Phi, psi and omega in degrees: 000127183260146177277149175262131179268160176283122181298137176251164177265122178243120179268131177249116177252101188207129182273340181276120186298320180295313179297323178298314181294319179297312179299315179301313181298313181296313183297318178294322178294333178281355174103015184241164178263151180241153171239119185258129177234128187260357174209168183277345182294123180080006183299317182297319179299317179294321178298316179298320181289315188273334182049062180292159177273341182204145178237130172257119191234120173286145180277318184263100182246159181287171175060043177053034179250119183262136174298330177299314180296320179297314181296318178300321179292318178299309185288342178267358183257120182304331180279341186244341190299341179285345182283121178293141179237123173257117178274133178237125185210154175282348177281109191235011176285161179301319179294320177301314182299313180299314183294313182295317180297315181293316183290318188276327186079018182297161181271336181205156184227130176230133177270140175269151349288149182243155173278146180307321183293330176292317179297314180297317179300318179295313180299317185291349174290337189244332177220151179291142180232150172291146173283141185232132174261105185286351180276352181287000000 
């Protein structure tokens, strides 16, 4: 018998529709609700309105909007800095990871493409998740 967890709000800031759908599907299977944002423009305003429990943030966003800048703004704001931010990026070298983590102040870093269990492990560091049998 499995316990039901209290659903949390997870914001996904990702411009790629396929990546957005994959993240959305996994998060919903884990028992949580999603707020989808497809660009960084206005992301901070949406974060203030929605007050998510966790943010999944792409680094490379359209219209000269950097996920690094968004994360720095979140972590520099006394009202928002408590919200964990998981950065998801195609930049996956060790130096990229060190630089992005240091510059952004993110709580976790995941390189794309990622395996679902890597994504789930990162999420479960910050919010409780339902156990999922992906073979079903």
